[in-house]
N, C-alpha and C positions, 0 to 999 in steps of 0.2 A: 517546480523546475521545468523551464522551457526544453525543448529539444535543441535549440541553438547552444543553450547554455551548457547542456550534458554534452554536445558533440566537442564542444570549446575545451571543457573540463579533461575529457577523455585526451583530446588531441595534446593539452598541456602533459598530462599524466604519462603519456608515451615518449613525449620529448625528454621527460626529466628520466626515465628508464633507459633510454637509448643515450644519454648524455656522456657515460664513460667510454663508449665506441666512437664517439666524435671527435676525439682529440688523442695526441700519444701522450703517455706518461714522461716526464722529463724527471721527477724525484718521487721517491716512495719511501716513507718512514712509518715503522710498526713501533705501537705502545702498549704495554701491559700494565693494568692497574689491578692491586689487590683491593677487596672491601671486606673492613671489619665492621661489625656491629655489637657495639659493647665489648669492645675489645677480642672477639672471637670471628676468628676468618671464616667469612660467610659467602663469598662469591668472588669473581673474577671479571675483569674488562679489557676489552680488547678494542684497539682502533688501528685502520692502516688509512695514513694521511698520503693521497696523491696530487702531485701538483701537475698539470697537463700544460701542453705546449702551448694553448691559447690565454692562459693564466688563471683557469679554474681551479680550485683546490677541491677534492673531494674528500670526505670523510666518511669512510665506513667502520661503524662501531657496531658492537654487539655486548651484551651484560647479563650475567645469570647469578641470581641472588636466592640464595635459600637459608632461612634463619629460624628456627624455632629455640623458645625459650618458655618453661612452664606450660601456661596454657595459652601461649602467642605463638604463631607460627606465619610465617611469610614468605611467599615465593614471587619472583619476578625474572622475566628474561624480555629482553628488547633486541631488535636487529633494526638498524637504522642508518641510513645513508643521507649526508647534508652536501649541498654543491653551493660553493661559494666563489663570488668574481668581483674584484674591485672591493673587496670589506662588505660584500653584501649577499646575504643569503639568497638564492637564486631557486632552489628546489630542493626537496626533501620526502623523503618515505620512508615508513618504520610498520614494523609489524611487534606487537608486544602482546604480553599476556602477564597480568598482576592476579595472583589467587584464582586462576583460572578465567578470569573475565579480559576477552581478547578484544585488541584495538588494531584497527587497521588506517594507515594515514597516508596520505599522498600531498603533494603541495607545490607550486611553480609559481613564479611571477607572472602577473594578468594585468596589464593595464595600470602599472605603478603601484599596484599591492601584491602581496601574496596571496593565492587563492588556495584554500586546505580543504580538503576533504576527508571527515573522519566519520569511517563506519557509515559511509553513505550521503553523509551531511555535510553541505558546503558553510565554510565561512571564510570572511576576509581579514589579513593580518598586515599590519603596516608595515613597508618594506624594509624597516632600518631594525626589524626585529633581531635579536640575539637570542640564538636558542638556549636553553637551560639542560644542553649536555657540557656547556661552559668547555669546550675542549680549546677553545682559543681564545685569547683575553680580548675584549669588545674594543673598539676603537678608540682613541683618546679622547676624541670627542665627547665621548659618554661618561668619562672619568668623573664621579663627584656629581654627577648629574641624573636625572630620569632616562630611563631607555625602556622600550618594551622588550618583553619578555616571551618567547614561544617555548611552550612545553613540547618536544618531538613526540612525546608517549601519547596524548590525547589532543594535541592540537589547541590547547587554552593559552590565550594570551593574557599577560598581565602587564600591569604597571609598575615596573621595578624601579631600583636605585642602585647604581654602583658606586661604592666608596673606597677609597685607596686608605690603605690601614698603614702601611710602612713596609722596609725591607727587613726579612729574616732569614736566618741560615736554617736548611732544612737538609737532610741527608736522602740522596738518591740513589740507589743502588750502593750504598755505603759511602759515596763521595758528596760531600758538603759543597752546597750549592747556595748562593743569594738569591732569594726569591721576592717578588713584589706581592704582598698580601692585600687582597680587596675583601671586601663583605657586600654581598649581591640581597638586597632585600625586595619584598613586595612581589616575590614569586612564589611557588608553592610551600616555601618556608625558607628563612634565612638560612644564607649560607656562606662559609669562609673559604676563599679560594686563592691558592698560591701558584704563580707563574714564575718560570725561568726567564732568564735574559732574553730567549728567544719567543717569549709570550706562550710558551709551550706550559700547560696545565700539569701541574707538579702534585697537587693535593687538594682535596675537598673535605670540609667537616661541616655536618649539620645534624639536627635532629629532627628524627620522624617517629612520629606515635610514642614519643618518650624515649626513643633508643637513640644511642650516638651512633652515628654513622662516619667513617672514615675511609675516603678513597684515597688510595697512595700510589703513585708512578713507581713501578717495579722496575723497568728499564725502557732503553729507546735503541732500535735497531735500524738501522737504513741500507 
């Protein structure tokens, strides 16, 4: 890596870190999710969504999972922030630990692509990437079509596909809601996703290492 590239990436990282201070919040929403593995309460995830006066949406999230069953045990923690504007990802940072393996990630738009650094190694990602946090529904132009997926834990890019399944009734905090059911494939694992009428994530279901995982929205607070 050249000195010029290093300096440029450092500047991009600084811009990402300073972004929340450059605009005023006009709307803040908090979400809490419970995480069940094989039907057992195993973790919790929180998100704070801030819409700024320049049109940027900032998603700050954290997730902690602890699960053990017979000889299998798994721990995971991540703290991540994503910046979105005009429907596109413009920056992200994350710190994660999976079974004691630590990963630091930062990224920002650079020359029409997203330049990501993972534990000191750089790579470029397509600018239309949809993150596998799945916190908001992808743009309609990607429904039933291929789309690039970006894992905010390790910075890997996947050739994904998002297919619409249909509408279904789900209960959120004991209140029935009509939700849109999608299935995303091609990423770390196939995953079923449900979104409410505001395109807010309500539920995820997937299988990891043979264990059934459900992430369910508990409440939304504004």
